[in-house]
LOBA-202547 format. One record per residue (C-alpha): residue number from 0; x, y, z. Coordinates in steps of 0.2 Angstrom, whole numbers, plus 5000, padded with zeros to 4 digits. Layout:
N
{NUM,{X,Y,Z}}
...
END
This chain:
704
{0,{5000,5000,5000}}
{1,{5007,5017,4995}}
{2,{5010,5029,5009}}
{3,{5007,5044,4997}}
{4,{4990,5039,4991}}
{5,{4978,5054,4990}}
{6,{4962,5056,5000}}
{7,{4947,5052,4989}}
{8,{4934,5066,4986}}
{9,{4916,5065,4993}}
{10,{4902,5059,4982}}
{11,{4890,5070,4973}}
{12,{4875,5063,4983}}
{13,{4885,5066,4999}}
{14,{4888,5084,4994}}
{15,{4870,5087,4990}}
{16,{4864,5080,5007}}
{17,{4876,5090,5016}}
{18,{4872,5106,5008}}
{19,{4859,5116,5018}}
{20,{4843,5123,5010}}
{21,{4842,5141,5007}}
{22,{4830,5150,5019}}
{23,{4815,5159,5011}}
{24,{4819,5177,5009}}
{25,{4812,5187,5024}}
{26,{4807,5171,5033}}
{27,{4813,5167,5051}}
{28,{4815,5149,5055}}
{29,{4802,5143,5067}}
{30,{4808,5130,5079}}
{31,{4796,5115,5081}}
{32,{4785,5117,5096}}
{33,{4786,5102,5107}}
{34,{4769,5096,5114}}
{35,{4770,5096,5133}}
{36,{4760,5085,5145}}
{37,{4745,5096,5145}}
{38,{4745,5097,5126}}
{39,{4745,5078,5125}}
{40,{4731,5077,5138}}
{41,{4720,5090,5128}}
{42,{4724,5083,5111}}
{43,{4709,5071,5109}}
{44,{4697,5085,5114}}
{45,{4704,5098,5102}}
{46,{4705,5086,5088}}
{47,{4687,5081,5091}}
{48,{4682,5099,5091}}
{49,{4691,5103,5075}}
{50,{4682,5088,5067}}
{51,{4665,5093,5073}}
{52,{4668,5111,5067}}
{53,{4674,5104,5050}}
{54,{4658,5093,5049}}
{55,{4646,5106,5055}}
{56,{4653,5118,5042}}
{57,{4651,5106,5028}}
{58,{4634,5100,5035}}
{59,{4628,5118,5036}}
{60,{4633,5122,5018}}
{61,{4624,5106,5012}}
{62,{4608,5110,5023}}
{63,{4608,5128,5016}}
{64,{4610,5122,4999}}
{65,{4595,5110,5002}}
{66,{4584,5123,5010}}
{67,{4588,5135,4995}}
{68,{4583,5121,4983}}
{69,{4567,5117,4993}}
{70,{4563,5136,4994}}
{71,{4565,5138,4975}}
{72,{4555,5122,4972}}
{73,{4541,5128,4982}}
{74,{4542,5145,4974}}
{75,{4542,5138,4957}}
{76,{4526,5128,4960}}
{77,{4516,5142,4967}}
{78,{4502,5149,4955}}
{79,{4496,5167,4953}}
{80,{4488,5174,4969}}
{81,{4471,5175,4960}}
{82,{4471,5156,4961}}
{83,{4476,5156,4979}}
{84,{4463,5167,4987}}
{85,{4448,5156,4987}}
{86,{4452,5139,4994}}
{87,{4435,5133,4999}}
{88,{4429,5116,4994}}
{89,{4411,5120,4999}}
{90,{4401,5134,4992}}
{91,{4389,5146,5001}}
{92,{4371,5150,5002}}
{93,{4364,5167,5004}}
{94,{4346,5168,5010}}
{95,{4336,5184,5005}}
{96,{4319,5188,5013}}
{97,{4303,5193,5003}}
{98,{4310,5210,5000}}
{99,{4327,5205,4994}}
{100,{4337,5209,5010}}
{101,{4350,5196,5017}}
{102,{4344,5188,5033}}
{103,{4355,5172,5034}}
{104,{4370,5163,5027}}
{105,{4374,5145,5026}}
{106,{4390,5136,5021}}
{107,{4407,5145,5018}}
{108,{4404,5163,5014}}
{109,{4417,5171,5002}}
{110,{4414,5189,4997}}
{111,{4425,5190,4982}}
{112,{4444,5194,4980}}
{113,{4450,5210,4988}}
{114,{4468,5215,4988}}
{115,{4479,5222,5002}}
{116,{4479,5238,4992}}
{117,{4460,5239,4990}}
{118,{4455,5236,5008}}
{119,{4453,5250,5020}}
{120,{4470,5256,5025}}
{121,{4464,5255,5043}}
{122,{4460,5236,5040}}
{123,{4477,5234,5031}}
{124,{4486,5242,5046}}
{125,{4476,5233,5059}}
{126,{4480,5216,5052}}
{127,{4499,5220,5052}}
{128,{4499,5228,5069}}
{129,{4490,5213,5077}}
{130,{4498,5198,5068}}
{131,{4515,5203,5063}}
{132,{4523,5220,5067}}
{133,{4539,5215,5058}}
{134,{4530,5209,5043}}
{135,{4540,5221,5031}}
{136,{4557,5217,5039}}
{137,{4558,5198,5039}}
{138,{4560,5185,5025}}
{139,{4545,5174,5030}}
{140,{4551,5168,5047}}
{141,{4555,5178,5063}}
{142,{4568,5170,5074}}
{143,{4565,5183,5087}}
{144,{4546,5180,5086}}
{145,{4548,5161,5088}}
{146,{4560,5163,5103}}
{147,{4548,5175,5111}}
{148,{4533,5163,5109}}
{149,{4543,5148,5116}}
{150,{4548,5158,5131}}
{151,{4530,5163,5134}}
{152,{4524,5145,5132}}
{153,{4537,5138,5144}}
{154,{4533,5152,5157}}
{155,{4515,5148,5156}}
{156,{4518,5129,5159}}
{157,{4514,5124,5141}}
{158,{4525,5114,5128}}
{159,{4537,5125,5118}}
{160,{4525,5123,5103}}
{161,{4509,5124,5112}}
{162,{4499,5141,5113}}
{163,{4509,5155,5105}}
{164,{4517,5150,5089}}
{165,{4527,5166,5085}}
{166,{4522,5163,5067}}
{167,{4523,5177,5054}}
{168,{4509,5182,5043}}
{169,{4518,5173,5029}}
{170,{4519,5157,5040}}
{171,{4500,5159,5044}}
{172,{4496,5161,5026}}
{173,{4507,5145,5022}}
{174,{4496,5136,5035}}
{175,{4480,5142,5027}}
{176,{4486,5136,5011}}
{177,{4490,5119,5019}}
{178,{4508,5120,5012}}
{179,{4500,5119,4995}}
{180,{4492,5103,4997}}
{181,{4474,5104,4990}}
{182,{4459,5095,4998}}
{183,{4457,5077,4992}}
{184,{4440,5069,4997}}
{185,{4449,5052,4994}}
{186,{4462,5056,5007}}
{187,{4451,5065,5020}}
{188,{4434,5060,5026}}
{189,{4429,5079,5027}}
{190,{4435,5096,5025}}
{191,{4435,5098,5043}}
{192,{4447,5083,5045}}
{193,{4458,5091,5031}}
{194,{4459,5108,5040}}
{195,{4463,5099,5056}}
{196,{4477,5090,5048}}
{197,{4483,5107,5041}}
{198,{4483,5114,5058}}
{199,{4493,5101,5066}}
{200,{4509,5107,5075}}
{201,{4524,5096,5075}}
{202,{4543,5100,5073}}
{203,{4544,5093,5055}}
{204,{4528,5103,5050}}
{205,{4535,5119,5057}}
{206,{4551,5116,5047}}
{207,{4541,5113,5031}}
{208,{4530,5128,5035}}
{209,{4545,5139,5037}}
{210,{4553,5133,5020}}
{211,{4536,5136,5012}}
{212,{4535,5153,5019}}
{213,{4552,5158,5012}}
{214,{4546,5151,4996}}
{215,{4531,5163,4996}}
{216,{4543,5177,5000}}
{217,{4553,5173,4984}}
{218,{4537,5171,4973}}
{219,{4526,5185,4979}}
{220,{4528,5203,4985}}
{221,{4523,5207,5003}}
{222,{4507,5215,4998}}
{223,{4503,5199,4988}}
{224,{4506,5188,5003}}
{225,{4495,5200,5013}}
{226,{4481,5199,5000}}
{227,{4481,5180,5001}}
{228,{4480,5181,5020}}
{229,{4466,5194,5019}}
{230,{4456,5183,5008}}
{231,{4459,5166,5016}}
{232,{4458,5169,5034}}
{233,{4443,5162,5043}}
{234,{4433,5175,5054}}
{235,{4419,5166,5061}}
{236,{4400,5163,5056}}
{237,{4406,5154,5040}}
{238,{4415,5170,5034}}
{239,{4430,5166,5024}}
{240,{4441,5182,5021}}
{241,{4439,5200,5027}}
{242,{4427,5205,5013}}
{243,{4414,5191,5018}}
{244,{4417,5195,5037}}
{245,{4414,5214,5034}}
{246,{4398,5210,5024}}
{247,{4392,5197,5037}}
{248,{4395,5208,5053}}
{249,{4393,5226,5046}}
{250,{4384,5225,5030}}
{251,{4398,5234,5020}}
{252,{4413,5231,5010}}
{253,{4430,5228,5018}}
{254,{4436,5243,5007}}
{255,{4426,5255,5018}}
{256,{4427,5250,5036}}
{257,{4432,5263,5049}}
{258,{4445,5261,5062}}
{259,{4433,5253,5075}}
{260,{4426,5241,5063}}
{261,{4444,5237,5056}}
{262,{4450,5233,5074}}
{263,{4435,5222,5078}}
{264,{4438,5212,5062}}
{265,{4457,5210,5065}}
{266,{4453,5205,5083}}
{267,{4444,5190,5076}}
{268,{4460,5182,5070}}
{269,{4465,5177,5087}}
{270,{4449,5166,5090}}
{271,{4435,5169,5077}}
{272,{4422,5160,5087}}
{273,{4426,5167,5104}}
{274,{4427,5185,5098}}
{275,{4413,5185,5085}}
{276,{4402,5200,5089}}
{277,{4387,5190,5085}}
{278,{4391,5178,5099}}
{279,{4398,5190,5112}}
{280,{4398,5208,5108}}
{281,{4406,5213,5124}}
{282,{4421,5201,5121}}
{283,{4422,5208,5104}}
{284,{4423,5226,5109}}
{285,{4436,5222,5122}}
{286,{4447,5213,5109}}
{287,{4445,5227,5097}}
{288,{4451,5240,5110}}
{289,{4467,5230,5112}}
{290,{4469,5230,5093}}
{291,{4466,5249,5093}}
{292,{4480,5251,5106}}
{293,{4492,5241,5095}}
{294,{4488,5252,5080}}
{295,{4491,5268,5091}}
{296,{4507,5262,5098}}
{297,{4514,5257,5081}}
{298,{4509,5274,5073}}
{299,{4495,5268,5062}}
{300,{4482,5279,5069}}
{301,{4483,5295,5080}}
{302,{4478,5296,5098}}
{303,{4462,5305,5093}}
{304,{4457,5292,5081}}
{305,{4461,5279,5094}}
{306,{4450,5288,5107}}
{307,{4436,5289,5095}}
{308,{4437,5271,5090}}
{309,{4437,5266,5109}}
{310,{4423,5278,5113}}
{311,{4412,5272,5098}}
{312,{4415,5254,5095}}
{313,{4409,5245,5079}}
{314,{4390,5240,5078}}
{315,{4383,5225,5070}}
{316,{4372,5228,5055}}
{317,{4353,5226,5057}}
{318,{4353,5209,5049}}
{319,{4368,5203,5059}}
{320,{4361,5210,5075}}
{321,{4344,5202,5072}}
{322,{4350,5185,5068}}
{323,{4332,5181,5063}}
{324,{4325,5166,5055}}
{325,{4338,5153,5059}}
{326,{4325,5139,5060}}
{327,{4317,5145,5045}}
{328,{4333,5146,5035}}
{329,{4337,5128,5040}}
{330,{4320,5122,5034}}
{331,{4322,5131,5018}}
{332,{4339,5123,5015}}
{333,{4329,5107,5015}}
{334,{4317,5113,5001}}
{335,{4331,5113,4988}}
{336,{4342,5100,4981}}
{337,{4356,5095,4992}}
{338,{4369,5099,4978}}
{339,{4363,5117,4978}}
{340,{4360,5119,4997}}
{341,{4368,5108,5011}}
{342,{4382,5101,5000}}
{343,{4384,5115,4987}}
{344,{4401,5118,4979}}
{345,{4394,5134,4971}}
{346,{4389,5151,4978}}
{347,{4370,5151,4978}}
{348,{4357,5164,4982}}
{349,{4340,5159,4988}}
{350,{4325,5171,4988}}
{351,{4313,5166,5002}}
{352,{4295,5170,5008}}
{353,{4302,5176,5025}}
{354,{4296,5193,5032}}
{355,{4309,5199,5044}}
{356,{4296,5211,5053}}
{357,{4284,5196,5056}}
{358,{4299,5185,5061}}
{359,{4304,5198,5074}}
{360,{4286,5199,5080}}
{361,{4284,5180,5082}}
{362,{4301,5179,5092}}
{363,{4297,5194,5103}}
{364,{4280,5188,5107}}
{365,{4285,5171,5112}}
{366,{4299,5177,5123}}
{367,{4289,5191,5131}}
{368,{4275,5179,5135}}
{369,{4287,5166,5142}}
{370,{4296,5179,5153}}
{371,{4279,5185,5161}}
{372,{4269,5169,5161}}
{373,{4281,5155,5166}}
{374,{4291,5151,5182}}
{375,{4309,5154,5181}}
{376,{4319,5138,5176}}
{377,{4304,5130,5167}}
{378,{4310,5119,5152}}
{379,{4294,5120,5143}}
{380,{4296,5123,5124}}
{381,{4286,5132,5111}}
{382,{4285,5134,5092}}
{383,{4277,5147,5081}}
{384,{4273,5148,5062}}
{385,{4266,5163,5053}}
{386,{4259,5159,5036}}
{387,{4250,5167,5022}}
{388,{4234,5160,5015}}
{389,{4243,5152,5000}}
{390,{4255,5143,5011}}
{391,{4270,5155,5010}}
{392,{4278,5155,5027}}
{393,{4282,5172,5034}}
{394,{4290,5167,5050}}
{395,{4295,5152,5060}}
{396,{4301,5150,5078}}
{397,{4307,5132,5082}}
{398,{4310,5134,5100}}
{399,{4313,5146,5114}}
{400,{4331,5148,5109}}
{401,{4326,5160,5094}}
{402,{4344,5162,5089}}
{403,{4348,5144,5087}}
{404,{4355,5137,5070}}
{405,{4355,5118,5065}}
{406,{4344,5114,5080}}
{407,{4329,5103,5083}}
{408,{4315,5112,5075}}
{409,{4299,5110,5084}}
{410,{4288,5118,5071}}
{411,{4293,5106,5058}}
{412,{4300,5090,5066}}
{413,{4290,5088,5082}}
{414,{4275,5076,5079}}
{415,{4263,5078,5093}}
{416,{4245,5074,5097}}
{417,{4233,5088,5091}}
{418,{4219,5087,5103}}
{419,{4204,5098,5099}}
{420,{4214,5108,5086}}
{421,{4209,5093,5075}}
{422,{4190,5096,5077}}
{423,{4188,5109,5063}}
{424,{4191,5095,5050}}
{425,{4176,5086,5057}}
{426,{4165,5101,5055}}
{427,{4172,5105,5038}}
{428,{4167,5088,5032}}
{429,{4149,5090,5039}}
{430,{4147,5108,5032}}
{431,{4153,5102,5015}}
{432,{4140,5088,5016}}
{433,{4126,5102,5019}}
{434,{4126,5103,5037}}
{435,{4123,5121,5045}}
{436,{4132,5129,5059}}
{437,{4115,5131,5068}}
{438,{4110,5112,5066}}
{439,{4107,5104,5083}}
{440,{4117,5090,5090}}
{441,{4115,5080,5106}}
{442,{4128,5083,5120}}
{443,{4123,5068,5131}}
{444,{4132,5053,5139}}
{445,{4138,5042,5125}}
{446,{4144,5024,5125}}
{447,{4152,5015,5110}}
{448,{4157,4997,5111}}
{449,{4173,4993,5103}}
{450,{4176,4975,5098}}
{451,{4190,4967,5108}}
{452,{4191,4983,5119}}
{453,{4174,4984,5127}}
{454,{4163,5000,5130}}
{455,{4171,5017,5127}}
{456,{4163,5032,5135}}
{457,{4171,5049,5130}}
{458,{4169,5064,5141}}
{459,{4168,5083,5139}}
{460,{4183,5093,5146}}
{461,{4171,5101,5159}}
{462,{4163,5084,5163}}
{463,{4146,5091,5160}}
{464,{4132,5088,5147}}
{465,{4122,5102,5139}}
{466,{4109,5092,5129}}
{467,{4105,5098,5111}}
{468,{4118,5112,5106}}
{469,{4121,5119,5089}}
{470,{4136,5114,5079}}
{471,{4143,5131,5081}}
{472,{4142,5130,5100}}
{473,{4149,5113,5101}}
{474,{4164,5119,5092}}
{475,{4167,5135,5101}}
{476,{4165,5126,5118}}
{477,{4176,5112,5111}}
{478,{4164,5099,5117}}
{479,{4170,5081,5114}}
{480,{4154,5071,5113}}
{481,{4146,5081,5099}}
{482,{4162,5080,5089}}
{483,{4162,5061,5091}}
{484,{4144,5060,5086}}
{485,{4146,5071,5071}}
{486,{4162,5061,5066}}
{487,{4153,5045,5067}}
{488,{4138,5052,5057}}
{489,{4147,5059,5042}}
{490,{4160,5045,5043}}
{491,{4177,5045,5051}}
{492,{4185,5039,5034}}
{493,{4178,5055,5026}}
{494,{4184,5065,5040}}
{495,{4202,5058,5038}}
{496,{4201,5061,5019}}
{497,{4197,5079,5022}}
{498,{4211,5081,5035}}
{499,{4223,5073,5023}}
{500,{4217,5084,5009}}
{501,{4221,5099,5019}}
{502,{4239,5093,5021}}
{503,{4239,5082,5037}}
{504,{4251,5069,5031}}
{505,{4253,5060,5047}}
{506,{4245,5043,5050}}
{507,{4228,5046,5057}}
{508,{4219,5036,5070}}
{509,{4206,5023,5063}}
{510,{4194,5023,5078}}
{511,{4181,5035,5085}}
{512,{4194,5043,5095}}
{513,{4200,5051,5079}}
{514,{4188,5065,5083}}
{515,{4197,5069,5099}}
{516,{4214,5073,5091}}
{517,{4223,5057,5096}}
{518,{4233,5058,5080}}
{519,{4250,5066,5078}}
{520,{4255,5080,5067}}
{521,{4267,5095,5066}}
{522,{4264,5113,5068}}
{523,{4268,5117,5050}}
{524,{4256,5104,5044}}
{525,{4242,5110,5055}}
{526,{4245,5129,5051}}
{527,{4245,5124,5032}}
{528,{4228,5115,5035}}
{529,{4221,5131,5043}}
{530,{4227,5141,5029}}
{531,{4216,5130,5018}}
{532,{4201,5135,5028}}
{533,{4206,5154,5027}}
{534,{4208,5154,5008}}
{535,{4191,5146,5005}}
{536,{4194,5128,5005}}
{537,{4209,5124,4994}}
{538,{4224,5114,5001}}
{539,{4241,5123,5002}}
{540,{4259,5116,5002}}
{541,{4268,5126,5015}}
{542,{4284,5133,5006}}
{543,{4298,5145,5010}}
{544,{4309,5145,4994}}
{545,{4304,5157,4980}}
{546,{4318,5155,4968}}
{547,{4336,5148,4968}}
{548,{4350,5155,4957}}
{549,{4369,5155,4956}}
{550,{4377,5170,4963}}
{551,{4379,5183,4949}}
{552,{4366,5175,4938}}
{553,{4350,5183,4933}}
{554,{4340,5167,4928}}
{555,{4334,5156,4942}}
{556,{4338,5137,4942}}
{557,{4322,5134,4953}}
{558,{4306,5145,4954}}
{559,{4293,5141,4966}}
{560,{4283,5157,4965}}
{561,{4264,5153,4966}}
{562,{4266,5135,4969}}
{563,{4258,5135,4987}}
{564,{4240,5133,4981}}
{565,{4234,5115,4978}}
{566,{4217,5106,4974}}
{567,{4201,5111,4982}}
{568,{4196,5101,4997}}
{569,{4179,5108,5002}}
{570,{4167,5120,4995}}
{571,{4170,5139,4997}}
{572,{4153,5140,5006}}
{573,{4158,5127,5019}}
{574,{4175,5136,5022}}
{575,{4166,5152,5025}}
{576,{4154,5145,5037}}
{577,{4168,5136,5046}}
{578,{4177,5152,5047}}
{579,{4162,5160,5056}}
{580,{4161,5145,5068}}
{581,{4180,5147,5072}}
{582,{4177,5166,5074}}
{583,{4165,5162,5088}}
{584,{4179,5152,5096}}
{585,{4188,5168,5099}}
{586,{4172,5179,5102}}
{587,{4164,5168,5115}}
{588,{4173,5151,5117}}
{589,{4189,5144,5122}}
{590,{4199,5156,5113}}
{591,{4194,5173,5120}}
{592,{4212,5177,5126}}
{593,{4216,5178,5108}}
{594,{4205,5193,5105}}
{595,{4213,5209,5098}}
{596,{4202,5225,5099}}
{597,{4194,5230,5082}}
{598,{4200,5214,5073}}
{599,{4190,5199,5067}}
{600,{4199,5183,5071}}
{601,{4196,5165,5070}}
{602,{4205,5150,5078}}
{603,{4204,5134,5088}}
{604,{4213,5129,5104}}
{605,{4218,5111,5107}}
{606,{4224,5102,5123}}
{607,{4229,5084,5124}}
{608,{4227,5071,5138}}
{609,{4236,5076,5154}}
{610,{4240,5093,5146}}
{611,{4255,5086,5136}}
{612,{4252,5097,5122}}
{613,{4244,5114,5120}}
{614,{4239,5122,5103}}
{615,{4231,5138,5097}}
{616,{4230,5140,5078}}
{617,{4220,5155,5071}}
{618,{4220,5168,5058}}
{619,{4214,5185,5052}}
{620,{4210,5190,5034}}
{621,{4229,5189,5029}}
{622,{4239,5177,5040}}
{623,{4238,5161,5050}}
{624,{4247,5160,5066}}
{625,{4250,5143,5073}}
{626,{4257,5140,5091}}
{627,{4262,5124,5100}}
{628,{4268,5122,5117}}
{629,{4274,5107,5127}}
{630,{4289,5098,5134}}
{631,{4301,5089,5123}}
{632,{4300,5073,5133}}
{633,{4281,5073,5132}}
{634,{4279,5075,5150}}
{635,{4263,5083,5156}}
{636,{4262,5102,5159}}
{637,{4253,5109,5174}}
{638,{4238,5121,5171}}
{639,{4242,5124,5153}}
{640,{4228,5123,5140}}
{641,{4228,5129,5122}}
{642,{4216,5143,5126}}
{643,{4229,5149,5139}}
{644,{4247,5153,5136}}
{645,{4247,5148,5117}}
{646,{4232,5159,5114}}
{647,{4242,5173,5123}}
{648,{4257,5170,5111}}
{649,{4245,5170,5096}}
{650,{4238,5187,5102}}
{651,{4254,5195,5105}}
{652,{4261,5189,5088}}
{653,{4246,5194,5078}}
{654,{4245,5211,5087}}
{655,{4263,5215,5082}}
{656,{4260,5209,5064}}
{657,{4244,5220,5061}}
{658,{4251,5235,5070}}
{659,{4247,5251,5061}}
{660,{4236,5242,5048}}
{661,{4217,5245,5045}}
{662,{4206,5230,5051}}
{663,{4200,5219,5038}}
{664,{4184,5208,5039}}
{665,{4186,5189,5039}}
{666,{4180,5179,5024}}
{667,{4165,5172,5033}}
{668,{4146,5169,5031}}
{669,{4133,5171,5044}}
{670,{4124,5154,5045}}
{671,{4107,5151,5039}}
{672,{4093,5142,5048}}
{673,{4095,5125,5056}}
{674,{4089,5109,5048}}
{675,{4074,5101,5056}}
{676,{4078,5089,5070}}
{677,{4093,5085,5081}}
{678,{4107,5074,5077}}
{679,{4106,5061,5091}}
{680,{4120,5049,5097}}
{681,{4107,5035,5099}}
{682,{4110,5020,5088}}
{683,{4129,5024,5084}}
{684,{4136,5006,5082}}
{685,{4153,5000,5085}}
{686,{4165,4998,5070}}
{687,{4168,4980,5069}}
{688,{4183,4983,5058}}
{689,{4193,4994,5070}}
{690,{4209,4986,5075}}
{691,{4221,4992,5089}}
{692,{4210,5007,5094}}
{693,{4214,5005,5112}}
{694,{4231,5013,5111}}
{695,{4223,5028,5102}}
{696,{4209,5029,5115}}
{697,{4221,5029,5129}}
{698,{4233,5041,5120}}
{699,{4223,5057,5122}}
{700,{4205,5061,5125}}
{701,{4206,5079,5118}}
{702,{4201,5094,5128}}
{703,{4198,5113,5124}}
END
């Protein structure tokens, strides 16, 4: 090995590895930080937080994109507002009286589209002030409002979503629109079930509602959203939208309501049924005062305007205040086809025979007599019908609750024994056969043997016998034995035919007790039958519907004008003689309490066994007034006869009806001479073909 061997040079790779990297210009080398014990302990938590933050940011971005897509999707699906304002599945029925004035509504009333720009500015501002003071400053939802509502609900012990919802007007409109889901009869049993489903409050539904609301904000302007809300909101009494409500309560358009009326209408949004002025005016006024205060605080009205509105609250229109004819309206709704009345999908107008003045007279008379004649807490009921001679019904009261709607109507639905109110049909039959009011008939004890039942002995109400009496006296004293004798003489089958001819559709008794009014009938039937006597002997069909047309159309779809008169039942001569005999009932008989000074009146009382029913039906030259009184459970009354309280109600009703009019004479004939001889009850045989008469006999021996 050579000692002078030169040292070898480093390899290129070694030189590269040993050569330091140049520092970036201006950079200061940073020494690597060592993680201490605390750092190692906190590392899992900090790492987890960083991971959550990164995931949350990504999820938030994805969620925001999803919400934006959903909002844009909903916005793209929304139609023009003209297609959104009327969402009813049912139509409405507007009922007009004989003079063409509105007196009742049925179904869902919609007054036509009215925009936010068209309504009264007071109404526009009242809605915003009451429902959403930040309406013009949010994008469809109000986080501040939601948080405030949750806080209130929790403070009052409710769930966070129960009670106050903190919803904006836009969200409320979204709910009214059911988030764009239309009513489907195959999915929901009824519109009520559909609306209940739309009002459900769940977390998921609130989320969808918020997204839909934001979609509305994208699709529509603020005024367009408010227009949809103004037209879709339910405001009580079947009114859908503020135009219908303004017409319903104040008889004017929503375009012209003043501050007080606007406040009362806006106050309905909180609870339509509770704050409806037709249900509780005091509560409605109090709620309106709160709305006035909100309008004043937010600068929509001046202090002077607010003081004026509080001092002079809104007043109901005359029609809304009266709420007349509820029973009549329900009855008329049954006279047209269901698809144009109870189940209509169209807006229908029905012109009726109702006279609102006469309706008020009947209601006032019934309530006045009951207030003064009955003991406090009495549950006895009554019904009244007023009818023209052709069968046109001018008033109907179906019970003591004269404001009731969709209630049991005792004038048309209660079938009760008629008692002596049936007797005019016996005398009508006899007079039509040639008998005279002055003919004599025996009022002496009577026994009729009924096969299978034994002897039957009818009694007079006063338990006395007067011997020979005229037919006229027998009727005005309402004597039972002469009525039975006469019915058997002319033939009870013929009596039944005459009664049925006059419109008594109920099944009539087959035995001799037919003469005592043991058969059942309704007040509307009986009043119609008496109208046949008044008009000279022709039957009538009681009616209330004059014509029916679609709203906005001139030509009616139904026309009942002049259809009340039917075929002749008895001769006019007989009808005029019977009118005279019934006039004597009022002049000197059981109906003297029905008298009105200066007026000729005719009528007949009726009282059934144990005073379960009491009737008085009578007429002047123009109108029949029928009155029934009794308990709904058919229990006996105490001390009540047809010639008592029912006659009082008749008198007070008729007195109000004819107030200010000149008296008119009744269409009656003074009777001629009597026929020779007396109609005796001797020899009256039992009817061997009578079956099941015992129940009829025990059912009611008629009185006065």
